[in-house]
N, C-alpha and C positions, 0 to 999 in steps of 0.2 A: 296842811299844805298838800296840794295835789302834785303827784310826781309823774302822772301819766295821763294822756288823753284816752287811754284804753278804758272802756266801760265794761267791766266784768259782768255787771248785772244784765246787760243786753247782749252779751256774747253767747251765741247759739251753743257753743260747746259747754259753757258753764250751765246754761239753762237745761240742756239735755242731761248733763251729769246729775244735777240736782233732781230733776224730774225722774230720772231712772232710779235713783236711790229711794225716792218717795214711793214710786210705783212698786218697787220690789218689796218695800216694807208693808205697804197696804195689801199687796198680793199675798204675802206671807200670812197676814191676818185673815184674808179671805179663804185661804187653804187650810188654816188651822183646824177647822172642824174635821177635815179629812186626815189629819195627822201628818200633813205634808208642808214643806216650805217651797218657795219658788223654784229652787234648783232641783229638788227631788221631783216636783211636778213636771218641770220641763224635761227632766230625764225620762220619766215615764212617757210623756207625750212623744218625744223624739224616738224612743225605742219602738213605740207603737207605729209611728209613721214609717220608720225604716224596716220594721219587722225584725231585723237583727242588725246590730251595729257594734263596732268595736269600741272599747272604752275611750280611746284617744279621740276618735271622731265625735263621740258623744260629748266629751268635755269641750271640744271646740264649738259644737252647736249650742251648748248650754252657756258657754262663755265663761268657763271656770278653768282653773289649773288642774293638771293631772292629779296631784295629791288631794285636792278637794273632791275630785270625781271619785277617787278611790274610796273616800269616806262615804259618799252618797251611795255608791254601788254596794259597799258592804252593808249599809243600813237597809237598802232596798232588798238585798239578797237575804239578810237576816229576817226581814219581815215577810219573806216568801213572795215578794212582788215581782221579782225578776229571777231569771235563771242565767247562770254563767257557764259557758262552754269554752274550751280551748280551741282556738282556730287551728284546723289541721294543716293549713298552709304556713302558719307562723305561730309556733308554740308559745311565743311570748304574748301574743294578742289574745284578749278575752272577748268573746262574742256574747252580747247581752240580748235577751229576749224577755218579753213580758210573760208572766205566768197568768193563769186564769184569774187569780186574785188581783194581780196587778192590772189586768184589763178591766176587771170590775171596778176597782178603785178609780182608775182613770175615767171610766164612763160615768161614775157617780160624781166626779169632780168637774166634769166639763160644764154643767150648768152654773157652777160657782164661777168658773173662769169667764163664761159668757156674760154673767151678770156683772162681774167686775169690769169687763171691757165696756159694757153698755153704760155703767155708771161713770166711768172715767171719760168716755167720749160723748156723754150726754150734751145736747145742745150744740154740737159741732156738726156742720153739714158734711155729708159724705165727700163732696168735692174737696173740702179742706183737708179731710183725712187722707184722701188720695194724693193731694199735693204734698202733704207732710211725708207720706210714704216714699214718694219719688225723691224728695229733697234729702231725706235721711239716708236712703239707699245710695244716692250719689255721694253724699258726704262720707259715708263709710267706705265706699270705693276709693274716694280721694285719699282718705286716711290710710287705707291699706297700701297705697302706693308710696307713702312716705318712707 
């Protein structure tokens, strides 16, 4: 018996949620040869982009909770991929930067990330990808206003 006219299988939020989980899992597989998972790779990427970033802002960019970021930061620091300094303006904040080893690992992993992106977007015209980018950006802005 049907209880609703709502079609979950065609709901864009459901589709993006399922695809996000699939992409995350497959990206983890792509980064496995580098000894990284998606969140750790994204952390290295954003630290590189920002040159120096505090842990809270990094967690927001990566899209994970503070405690999850603490675990990743500890792993990256133990592997000597990042350095941690105390913010002189706020002694509670930790500033993260890439080490030379972290930069090398990120540089080595970029071709894997590019190959992953190319495989996932194969046979999709750039105009469609641009439309998807605009639509998803607007949907996220709308959701942030809720």
